[in-house]
DRENLUMMI-641403 format. One record per atom (N, C-alpha, C, O): residue number from 1; x, y, z. Coordinates in nm, 2 decimals, m for minus. Example, Ala and Ser with C-alpha at 12.3 -4.5 7.8 and 13.67 -1.06 7.14 Angstrom:
2
> 1  1.32  m0.57  0.78
> 1  1.23  m0.45  0.78
> 1  1.32  m0.33  0.78
> 1  1.42  m0.33  0.85
> 2  1.28  m0.22  0.71
> 2  1.37  m0.11  0.71
> 2  1.29  0.00  0.79
> 2  1.34  0.11  0.80
END
This chain:
162
> 1  0.08  m0.12  0.00
> 1  0.00  0.00  0.00
> 1  0.09  0.12  0.00
> 1  0.18  0.13  0.08
> 2  0.06  0.22  m0.09
> 2  0.14  0.34  m0.10
> 2  0.09  0.44  0.00
> 2  m0.02  0.44  0.04
> 3  0.19  0.52  0.04
> 3  0.15  0.63  0.13
> 3  0.08  0.74  0.05
> 3  0.08  0.74  m0.07
> 4  0.01  0.83  0.13
> 4  m0.05  0.94  0.06
> 4  0.06  1.04  0.02
> 4  0.17  1.04  0.08
> 5  0.03  1.13  m0.07
> 5  0.13  1.23  m0.10
> 5  0.08  1.37  m0.05
> 5  m0.04  1.40  m0.05
> 6  0.18  1.45  m0.02
> 6  0.15  1.59  0.03
> 6  0.07  1.67  m0.06
> 6  0.00  1.76  m0.02
> 7  0.08  1.64  m0.19
> 7  0.01  1.72  m0.29
> 7  m0.14  1.70  m0.28
> 7  m0.22  1.79  m0.33
> 8  m0.19  1.60  m0.22
> 8  m0.33  1.57  m0.21
> 8  m0.40  1.62  m0.08
> 8  m0.52  1.60  m0.07
> 9  m0.32  1.68  0.00
> 9  m0.38  1.72  0.13
> 9  m0.36  1.87  0.15
> 9  m0.26  1.93  0.10
> 10  m0.45  1.93  0.23
> 10  m0.43  2.07  0.26
> 10  m0.33  2.09  0.37
> 10  m0.31  2.00  0.45
> 11  m0.27  2.21  0.38
> 11  m0.17  2.23  0.48
> 11  m0.17  2.38  0.52
> 11  m0.24  2.46  0.46
> 12  m0.11  2.40  0.63
> 12  m0.09  2.54  0.68
> 12  0.06  2.56  0.69
> 12  0.13  2.48  0.74
> 13  0.11  2.67  0.63
> 13  0.25  2.70  0.63
> 13  0.28  2.82  0.72
> 13  0.20  2.91  0.74
> 14  0.40  2.81  0.78
> 14  0.44  2.92  0.87
> 14  0.46  3.05  0.79
> 14  0.45  3.16  0.84
> 15  0.48  3.04  0.66
> 15  0.50  3.15  0.57
> 15  0.37  3.22  0.55
> 15  0.36  3.34  0.52
> 16  0.26  3.15  0.56
> 16  0.12  3.21  0.54
> 16  0.09  3.31  0.65
> 16  0.02  3.41  0.63
> 17  0.15  3.29  0.77
> 17  0.12  3.37  0.88
> 17  0.22  3.49  0.89
> 17  0.33  3.47  0.86
> 18  0.17  3.60  0.92
> 18  0.25  3.72  0.93
> 18  0.28  3.74  1.08
> 18  0.24  3.84  1.14
> 19  0.37  3.66  1.14
> 19  0.39  3.66  1.28
> 19  0.48  3.77  1.33
> 19  0.46  3.82  1.44
> 20  0.57  3.81  1.24
> 20  0.66  3.91  1.29
> 20  0.59  4.05  1.32
> 20  0.64  4.12  1.40
> 21  0.49  4.07  1.24
> 21  0.41  4.20  1.27
> 21  0.32  4.18  1.38
> 21  0.28  4.28  1.44
> 22  0.27  4.06  1.41
> 22  0.18  4.04  1.52
> 22  0.24  4.03  1.66
> 22  0.18  4.07  1.76
> 23  0.36  3.98  1.67
> 23  0.42  3.95  1.80
> 23  0.54  4.05  1.82
> 23  0.62  4.06  1.73
> 24  0.54  4.12  1.93
> 24  0.64  4.21  1.96
> 24  0.77  4.14  2.01
> 24  0.76  4.02  2.05
> 25  0.88  4.21  2.01
> 25  1.01  4.15  2.06
> 25  1.00  4.12  2.21
> 25  1.05  4.02  2.25
> 26  0.93  4.20  2.28
> 26  0.91  4.18  2.43
> 26  0.83  4.05  2.45
> 26  0.87  3.97  2.54
> 27  0.73  4.03  2.37
> 27  0.65  3.91  2.38
> 27  0.73  3.78  2.35
> 27  0.71  3.68  2.42
> 28  0.81  3.79  2.25
> 28  0.89  3.68  2.21
> 28  1.00  3.65  2.32
> 28  1.03  3.53  2.34
> 29  1.05  3.75  2.38
> 29  1.15  3.73  2.49
> 29  1.09  3.66  2.61
> 29  1.15  3.58  2.68
> 30  0.96  3.69  2.64
> 30  0.89  3.64  2.75
> 30  0.84  3.50  2.73
> 30  0.85  3.42  2.82
> 31  0.79  3.47  2.61
> 31  0.74  3.34  2.58
> 31  0.81  3.27  2.47
> 31  0.83  3.32  2.36
> 32  0.86  3.15  2.50
> 32  0.93  3.07  2.39
> 32  0.83  3.00  2.31
> 32  0.84  2.99  2.19
> 33  0.72  2.94  2.37
> 33  0.62  2.87  2.30
> 33  0.49  2.95  2.30
> 33  0.45  3.00  2.40
> 34  0.43  2.95  2.18
> 34  0.31  3.03  2.17
> 34  0.20  2.94  2.11
> 34  0.23  2.85  2.03
> 35  0.08  2.96  2.14
> 35  m0.03  2.89  2.09
> 35  m0.12  2.97  2.00
> 35  m0.15  3.09  2.03
> 36  m0.16  2.92  1.89
> 36  m0.26  2.98  1.80
> 36  m0.37  2.89  1.77
> 36  m0.36  2.77  1.79
> 37  m0.48  2.94  1.72
> 37  m0.59  2.86  1.68
> 37  m0.61  2.87  1.53
> 37  m0.62  2.99  1.47
> 38  m0.62  2.76  1.46
> 38  m0.64  2.76  1.31
> 38  m0.78  2.70  1.29
> 38  m0.82  2.60  1.35
> 39  m0.86  2.76  1.20
> 39  m0.99  2.71  1.17
> 39  m1.00  2.67  1.02
> 39  m0.94  2.74  0.94
> 40  m1.07  2.57  1.00
> 40  m1.11  2.53  0.86
> 40  m1.25  2.48  0.86
> 40  m1.32  2.49  0.96
> 41  m1.29  2.41  0.75
> 41  m1.43  2.37  0.74
> 41  m1.46  2.26  0.84
> 41  m1.58  2.23  0.87
> 42  m1.36  2.19  0.90
> 42  m1.38  2.08  0.99
> 42  m1.37  2.12  1.14
> 42  m1.39  2.04  1.23
> 43  m1.35  2.25  1.17
> 43  m1.34  2.29  1.31
> 43  m1.22  2.38  1.34
> 43  m1.15  2.42  1.24
> 44  m1.20  2.40  1.46
> 44  m1.09  2.48  1.51
> 44  m0.98  2.39  1.57
> 44  m1.02  2.29  1.64
> 45  m0.86  2.43  1.55
> 45  m0.75  2.34  1.60
> 45  m0.64  2.43  1.67
> 45  m0.61  2.54  1.61
> 46  m0.60  2.39  1.78
> 46  m0.49  2.46  1.85
> 46  m0.36  2.41  1.80
> 46  m0.33  2.29  1.80
> 47  m0.27  2.50  1.76
> 47  m0.14  2.47  1.71
> 47  m0.04  2.54  1.79
> 47  m0.05  2.66  1.83
> 48  0.07  2.47  1.82
> 48  0.18  2.53  1.89
> 48  0.28  2.59  1.80
> 48  0.31  2.54  1.69
> 49  0.34  2.70  1.85
> 49  0.44  2.77  1.77
> 49  0.56  2.79  1.86
> 49  0.55  2.80  1.99
> 50  0.68  2.79  1.81
> 50  0.80  2.83  1.88
> 50  0.88  2.91  1.78
> 50  0.85  2.93  1.67
> 51  0.99  2.97  1.83
> 51  1.08  3.05  1.75
> 51  1.22  3.02  1.79
> 51  1.25  2.98  1.90
> 52  1.31  3.05  1.70
> 52  1.45  3.04  1.72
> 52  1.52  3.16  1.66
> 52  1.48  3.22  1.56
> 53  1.63  3.20  1.72
> 53  1.70  3.32  1.67
> 53  1.78  3.29  1.54
> 53  1.82  3.18  1.52
> 54  1.78  3.39  1.46
> 54  1.86  3.37  1.33
> 54  2.00  3.42  1.35
> 54  2.03  3.50  1.45
> 55  2.09  3.38  1.27
> 55  2.23  3.42  1.29
> 55  2.26  3.57  1.28
> 55  2.34  3.62  1.35
> 56  2.19  3.64  1.19
> 56  2.21  3.78  1.17
> 56  2.10  3.87  1.23
> 56  2.07  3.97  1.18
> 57  2.04  3.82  1.33
> 57  1.93  3.89  1.40
> 57  1.79  3.85  1.35
> 57  1.78  3.78  1.25
> 58  1.69  3.88  1.43
> 58  1.56  3.84  1.40
> 58  1.53  3.70  1.45
> 58  1.61  3.64  1.52
> 59  1.41  3.66  1.42
> 59  1.37  3.52  1.47
> 59  1.31  3.45  1.35
> 59  1.26  3.51  1.25
> 60  1.31  3.32  1.37
> 60  1.24  3.23  1.27
> 60  1.13  3.15  1.35
> 60  1.16  3.10  1.45
> 61  1.01  3.14  1.29
> 61  0.90  3.08  1.36
> 61  0.89  2.94  1.30
> 61  0.92  2.91  1.19
> 62  0.84  2.85  1.39
> 62  0.82  2.71  1.36
> 62  0.69  2.66  1.42
> 62  0.64  2.71  1.52
> 63  0.62  2.57  1.35
> 63  0.51  2.50  1.42
> 63  0.57  2.39  1.50
> 63  0.68  2.33  1.47
> 64  0.50  2.35  1.61
> 64  0.54  2.24  1.69
> 64  0.44  2.13  1.66
> 64  0.32  2.14  1.69
> 65  0.49  2.02  1.61
> 65  0.40  1.90  1.58
> 65  0.38  1.83  1.71
> 65  0.44  1.85  1.81
> 66  0.28  1.74  1.71
> 66  0.24  1.67  1.83
> 66  0.36  1.57  1.87
> 66  0.36  1.53  1.98
> 67  0.44  1.54  1.77
> 67  0.56  1.45  1.80
> 67  0.67  1.52  1.86
> 67  0.77  1.46  1.90
> 68  0.66  1.66  1.87
> 68  0.77  1.74  1.93
> 68  0.86  1.80  1.83
> 68  0.95  1.88  1.87
> 69  0.85  1.77  1.70
> 69  0.94  1.82  1.60
> 69  0.90  1.96  1.56
> 69  0.78  2.00  1.56
> 70  1.00  2.04  1.52
> 70  0.97  2.18  1.47
> 70  0.96  2.16  1.31
> 70  1.03  2.09  1.25
> 71  0.86  2.22  1.26
> 71  0.84  2.21  1.11
> 71  0.77  2.34  1.06
> 71  0.72  2.42  1.13
> 72  0.79  2.36  0.93
> 72  0.73  2.48  0.87
> 72  0.60  2.46  0.81
> 72  0.52  2.56  0.78
> 73  0.56  2.33  0.79
> 73  0.42  2.30  0.73
> 73  0.36  2.19  0.82
> 73  0.43  2.10  0.86
> 74  0.23  2.21  0.84
> 74  0.15  2.10  0.90
> 74  0.04  2.06  0.80
> 74  m0.02  2.15  0.74
> 75  0.02  1.93  0.78
> 75  m0.07  1.88  0.69
> 75  m0.20  1.84  0.76
> 75  m0.19  1.78  0.87
> 76  m0.31  1.86  0.70
> 76  m0.44  1.82  0.76
> 76  m0.49  1.69  0.70
> 76  m0.51  1.68  0.58
> 77  m0.49  1.59  0.79
> 77  m0.53  1.46  0.75
> 77  m0.59  1.39  0.87
> 77  m0.54  1.41  0.98
> 78  m0.69  1.31  0.86
> 78  m0.75  1.24  0.97
> 78  m0.80  1.33  1.08
> 78  m0.78  1.31  1.20
> 79  m0.85  1.45  1.04
> 79  m0.91  1.54  1.14
> 79  m0.81  1.60  1.23
> 79  m0.84  1.64  1.34
> 80  m0.68  1.61  1.19
> 80  m0.58  1.68  1.27
> 80  m0.47  1.73  1.18
> 80  m0.44  1.69  1.07
> 81  m0.40  1.83  1.24
> 81  m0.28  1.89  1.18
> 81  m0.16  1.82  1.24
> 81  m0.15  1.82  1.36
> 82  m0.07  1.78  1.15
> 82  0.06  1.72  1.20
> 82  0.16  1.73  1.08
> 82  0.13  1.76  0.97
> 83  0.28  1.70  1.12
> 83  0.39  1.70  1.02
> 83  0.38  1.59  0.92
> 83  0.30  1.50  0.93
> 84  0.46  1.60  0.81
> 84  0.45  1.50  0.71
> 84  0.49  1.36  0.75
> 84  0.42  1.26  0.71
> 85  0.58  1.35  0.84
> 85  0.62  1.21  0.89
> 85  0.51  1.15  0.98
> 85  0.48  1.03  0.97
> 86  0.45  1.23  1.07
> 86  0.34  1.18  1.15
> 86  0.22  1.14  1.07
> 86  0.15  1.05  1.10
> 87  0.19  1.21  0.96
> 87  0.08  1.18  0.88
> 87  0.11  1.07  0.78
> 87  0.02  1.03  0.70
> 88  0.23  1.03  0.78
> 88  0.28  0.92  0.68
> 88  0.26  0.97  0.54
> 88  0.20  0.89  0.46
> 89  0.30  1.09  0.51
> 89  0.29  1.14  0.37
> 89  0.43  1.15  0.31
> 89  0.53  1.17  0.38
> 90  0.44  1.13  0.18
> 90  0.56  1.16  0.11
> 90  0.53  1.24  m0.02
> 90  0.41  1.27  m0.04
> 91  0.63  1.27  m0.09
> 91  0.61  1.35  m0.21
> 91  0.57  1.26  m0.33
> 91  0.61  1.14  m0.33
> 92  0.50  1.31  m0.43
> 92  0.46  1.24  m0.54
> 92  0.58  1.17  m0.61
> 92  0.57  1.06  m0.66
> 93  0.69  1.25  m0.62
> 93  0.81  1.19  m0.69
> 93  0.87  1.07  m0.62
> 93  0.94  0.99  m0.69
> 94  0.84  1.06  m0.49
> 94  0.89  0.94  m0.42
> 94  0.81  0.82  m0.45
> 94  0.85  0.70  m0.42
> 95  0.70  0.83  m0.51
> 95  0.61  0.72  m0.54
> 95  0.62  0.67  m0.69
> 95  0.56  0.57  m0.73
> 96  0.71  0.74  m0.77
> 96  0.72  0.70  m0.90
> 96  0.80  0.57  m0.92
> 96  0.89  0.54  m0.84
> 97  0.76  0.50  m1.02
> 97  0.83  0.38  m1.05
> 97  0.96  0.41  m1.12
> 97  0.97  0.52  m1.19
> 98  1.06  0.33  m1.11
> 98  1.19  0.35  m1.18
> 98  1.17  0.36  m1.33
> 98  1.25  0.43  m1.40
> 99  1.07  0.30  m1.39
> 99  1.05  0.30  m1.53
> 99  0.99  0.44  m1.57
> 99  0.99  0.47  m1.69
> 100  0.94  0.52  m1.48
> 100  0.89  0.65  m1.51
> 100  0.99  0.76  m1.51
> 100  0.97  0.86  m1.57
> 101  1.11  0.73  m1.46
> 101  1.22  0.83  m1.45
> 101  1.26  0.89  m1.59
> 101  1.28  1.01  m1.60
> 102  1.29  0.80  m1.69
> 102  1.33  0.86  m1.82
> 102  1.23  0.96  m1.87
> 102  1.26  1.06  m1.93
> 103  1.10  0.92  m1.86
> 103  0.99  1.01  m1.91
> 103  0.99  1.14  m1.83
> 103  0.98  1.25  m1.89
> 104  1.01  1.13  m1.70
> 104  1.02  1.25  m1.61
> 104  1.13  1.34  m1.66
> 104  1.12  1.46  m1.66
> 105  1.25  1.28  m1.68
> 105  1.37  1.36  m1.72
> 105  1.34  1.43  m1.85
> 105  1.38  1.55  m1.87
> 106  1.28  1.37  m1.95
> 106  1.25  1.43  m2.08
> 106  1.15  1.54  m2.06
> 106  1.17  1.65  m2.12
> 107  1.05  1.52  m1.98
> 107  0.95  1.63  m1.95
> 107  1.01  1.75  m1.89
> 107  0.98  1.87  m1.92
> 108  1.10  1.73  m1.79
> 108  1.17  1.84  m1.72
> 108  1.26  1.92  m1.82
> 108  1.26  2.04  m1.82
> 109  1.33  1.85  m1.91
> 109  1.41  1.92  m2.01
> 109  1.33  2.00  m2.11
> 109  1.36  2.11  m2.14
> 110  1.22  1.94  m2.15
> 110  1.13  2.01  m2.25
> 110  1.07  2.13  m2.18
> 110  1.05  2.23  m2.24
> 111  1.04  2.12  m2.05
> 111  0.98  2.23  m1.98
> 111  1.09  2.34  m1.97
> 111  1.06  2.46  m1.98
> 112  1.21  2.31  m1.94
> 112  1.32  2.41  m1.93
> 112  1.34  2.48  m2.06
> 112  1.38  2.59  m2.07
> 113  1.33  2.40  m2.17
> 113  1.34  2.46  m2.30
> 113  1.22  2.53  m2.35
> 113  1.22  2.59  m2.46
> 114  1.11  2.53  m2.27
> 114  0.98  2.59  m2.30
> 114  0.92  2.53  m2.43
> 114  0.86  2.60  m2.51
> 115  0.94  2.40  m2.44
> 115  0.88  2.33  m2.55
> 115  0.75  2.26  m2.51
> 115  0.73  2.24  m2.39
> 116  0.67  2.22  m2.60
> 116  0.54  2.15  m2.57
> 116  0.57  2.02  m2.50
> 116  0.68  1.95  m2.53
> 117  0.49  1.97  m2.41
> 117  0.50  1.85  m2.34
> 117  0.45  1.73  m2.43
> 117  0.47  1.61  m2.39
> 118  0.39  1.76  m2.54
> 118  0.34  1.65  m2.63
> 118  0.46  1.59  m2.70
> 118  0.53  1.65  m2.78
> 119  0.49  1.46  m2.66
> 119  0.61  1.40  m2.71
> 119  0.60  1.36  m2.86
> 119  0.70  1.32  m2.92
> 120  0.48  1.36  m2.91
> 120  0.46  1.33  m3.05
> 120  0.50  1.45  m3.14
> 120  0.52  1.43  m3.26
> 121  0.52  1.56  m3.08
> 121  0.55  1.68  m3.16
> 121  0.70  1.70  m3.18
> 121  0.77  1.71  m3.08
> 122  0.74  1.69  m3.30
> 122  0.89  1.71  m3.33
> 122  0.91  1.82  m3.43
> 122  1.00  1.81  m3.51
> 123  0.84  1.93  m3.42
> 123  0.86  2.04  m3.51
> 123  0.99  2.11  m3.46
> 123  1.05  2.08  m3.36
> 124  1.04  2.20  m3.55
> 124  1.16  2.28  m3.52
> 124  1.13  2.38  m3.41
> 124  1.03  2.45  m3.42
> 125  1.20  2.38  m3.30
> 125  1.18  2.46  m3.19
> 125  1.28  2.58  m3.18
> 125  1.39  2.56  m3.23
> 126  1.23  2.69  m3.13
> 126  1.32  2.80  m3.11
> 126  1.39  2.80  m2.98
> 126  1.34  2.74  m2.88
> 127  1.50  2.87  m2.97
> 127  1.57  2.89  m2.85
> 127  1.49  2.98  m2.76
> 127  1.45  3.09  m2.81
> 128  1.47  2.95  m2.63
> 128  1.40  3.05  m2.55
> 128  1.48  3.18  m2.53
> 128  1.60  3.18  m2.54
> 129  1.40  3.28  m2.52
> 129  1.46  3.42  m2.50
> 129  1.54  3.42  m2.38
> 129  1.51  3.36  m2.28
> 130  1.66  3.49  m2.39
> 130  1.75  3.51  m2.28
> 130  1.83  3.38  m2.24
> 130  1.89  3.38  m2.13
> 131  1.82  3.28  m2.32
> 131  1.90  3.16  m2.29
> 131  2.02  3.16  m2.38
> 131  2.01  3.19  m2.50
> 132  2.14  3.13  m2.33
> 132  2.26  3.13  m2.41
> 132  2.26  3.02  m2.51
> 132  2.20  2.91  m2.48
> 133  2.33  3.04  m2.62
> 133  2.33  2.94  m2.73
> 133  2.39  2.81  m2.68
> 133  2.35  2.70  m2.71
> 134  2.50  2.82  m2.60
> 134  2.57  2.70  m2.55
> 134  2.48  2.62  m2.46
> 134  2.48  2.50  m2.46
> 135  2.41  2.69  m2.37
> 135  2.31  2.63  m2.28
> 135  2.20  2.56  m2.36
> 135  2.17  2.44  m2.33
> 136  2.15  2.63  m2.46
> 136  2.05  2.57  m2.54
> 136  2.10  2.44  m2.61
> 136  2.03  2.34  m2.61
> 137  2.22  2.45  m2.67
> 137  2.27  2.33  m2.74
> 137  2.29  2.21  m2.64
> 137  2.27  2.10  m2.68
> 138  2.34  2.24  m2.53
> 138  2.37  2.14  m2.43
> 138  2.24  2.08  m2.38
> 138  2.23  1.95  m2.36
> 139  2.13  2.16  m2.36
> 139  2.00  2.10  m2.32
> 139  1.94  2.02  m2.43
> 139  1.88  1.92  m2.40
> 140  1.96  2.06  m2.56
> 140  1.90  1.98  m2.67
> 140  1.98  1.85  m2.68
> 140  1.91  1.74  m2.70
> 141  2.11  1.85  m2.66
> 141  2.18  1.72  m2.66
> 141  2.14  1.63  m2.55
> 141  2.12  1.51  m2.57
> 142  2.12  1.69  m2.43
> 142  2.08  1.61  m2.31
> 142  1.94  1.56  m2.34
> 142  1.91  1.44  m2.30
> 143  1.85  1.64  m2.40
> 143  1.72  1.59  m2.43
> 143  1.72  1.47  m2.53
> 143  1.64  1.38  m2.51
> 144  1.80  1.48  m2.63
> 144  1.81  1.37  m2.73
> 144  1.86  1.24  m2.66
> 144  1.81  1.14  m2.69
> 145  1.96  1.26  m2.57
> 145  2.01  1.14  m2.50
> 145  1.90  1.08  m2.41
> 145  1.88  0.96  m2.41
> 146  1.83  1.16  m2.33
> 146  1.73  1.12  m2.24
> 146  1.61  1.06  m2.32
> 146  1.55  0.96  m2.27
> 147  1.58  1.11  m2.43
> 147  1.47  1.06  m2.51
> 147  1.50  0.92  m2.56
> 147  1.42  0.83  m2.57
> 148  1.63  0.90  m2.60
> 148  1.67  0.77  m2.64
> 148  1.66  0.67  m2.53
> 148  1.62  0.55  m2.55
> 149  1.70  0.71  m2.41
> 149  1.69  0.62  m2.29
> 149  1.54  0.59  m2.27
> 149  1.51  0.47  m2.24
> 150  1.45  0.69  m2.28
> 150  1.31  0.66  m2.26
> 150  1.26  0.56  m2.36
> 150  1.18  0.47  m2.33
> 151  1.30  0.58  m2.49
> 151  1.25  0.49  m2.59
> 151  1.31  0.35  m2.57
> 151  1.24  0.25  m2.60
> 152  1.43  0.34  m2.53
> 152  1.49  0.21  m2.50
> 152  1.42  0.14  m2.38
> 152  1.40  0.02  m2.39
> 153  1.38  0.21  m2.28
> 153  1.30  0.16  m2.17
> 153  1.17  0.10  m2.22
> 153  1.13  0.00  m2.18
> 154  1.11  0.18  m2.31
> 154  0.98  0.13  m2.37
> 154  1.00  0.00  m2.45
> 154  0.92  m0.09  m2.44
> 155  1.11  0.00  m2.53
> 155  1.13  m0.12  m2.61
> 155  1.16  m0.24  m2.52
> 155  1.11  m0.35  m2.55
> 156  1.24  m0.22  m2.41
> 156  1.27  m0.33  m2.32
> 156  1.14  m0.38  m2.26
> 156  1.12  m0.50  m2.24
> 157  1.05  m0.29  m2.22
> 157  0.93  m0.33  m2.16
> 157  0.84  m0.41  m2.26
> 157  0.78  m0.51  m2.22
> 158  0.83  m0.36  m2.38
> 158  0.75  m0.43  m2.48
> 158  0.80  m0.56  m2.52
> 158  0.73  m0.65  m2.55
> 159  0.94  m0.57  m2.52
> 159  1.00  m0.70  m2.55
> 159  0.98  m0.81  m2.44
> 159  0.99  m0.93  m2.47
> 160  0.95  m0.76  m2.32
> 160  0.93  m0.85  m2.21
> 160  0.79  m0.90  m2.20
> 160  0.76  m1.00  m2.12
> 161  0.70  m0.84  m2.28
> 161  0.56  m0.89  m2.27
> 161  0.54  m1.02  m2.35
> 161  0.62  m1.05  m2.44
> 162  0.45  m1.11  m2.31
> 162  0.43  m1.24  m2.38
> 162  0.36  m1.22  m2.51
> 162  0.34  m1.32  m2.58
END
């Protein structure tokens, strides 16, 4: 059974909150842990916050998960907010099969070249604006190499079928 992926669940991020403007420096010196209430369609939830000093001044805020870890995002699953590890979530890319990797690499290169993701399309493509010619040529060579790997993977798969 595969784990759920973070892309399929709602989350609350520490970056969404504007805590530096809400909490004074005196308040932060007095209290290390702070509690806030987050509401969604399923109810209100008490979330713990803490902060740590930054190297060049200021503070960085963290959520406190129920497991005691500091994290920047809490995911909503099973009627509670918790970190990715507590919710047993991973990223979509961690669930891909090894046979999907050549196609993924081709799509990433085509995206970087600002080309269509339709692999049947082999028209002449233009160099993206502000991309150096050497970079463009290197990416096209890499794309051709990765596309050959992708096709070889497909041929290997089809030759293994009965």
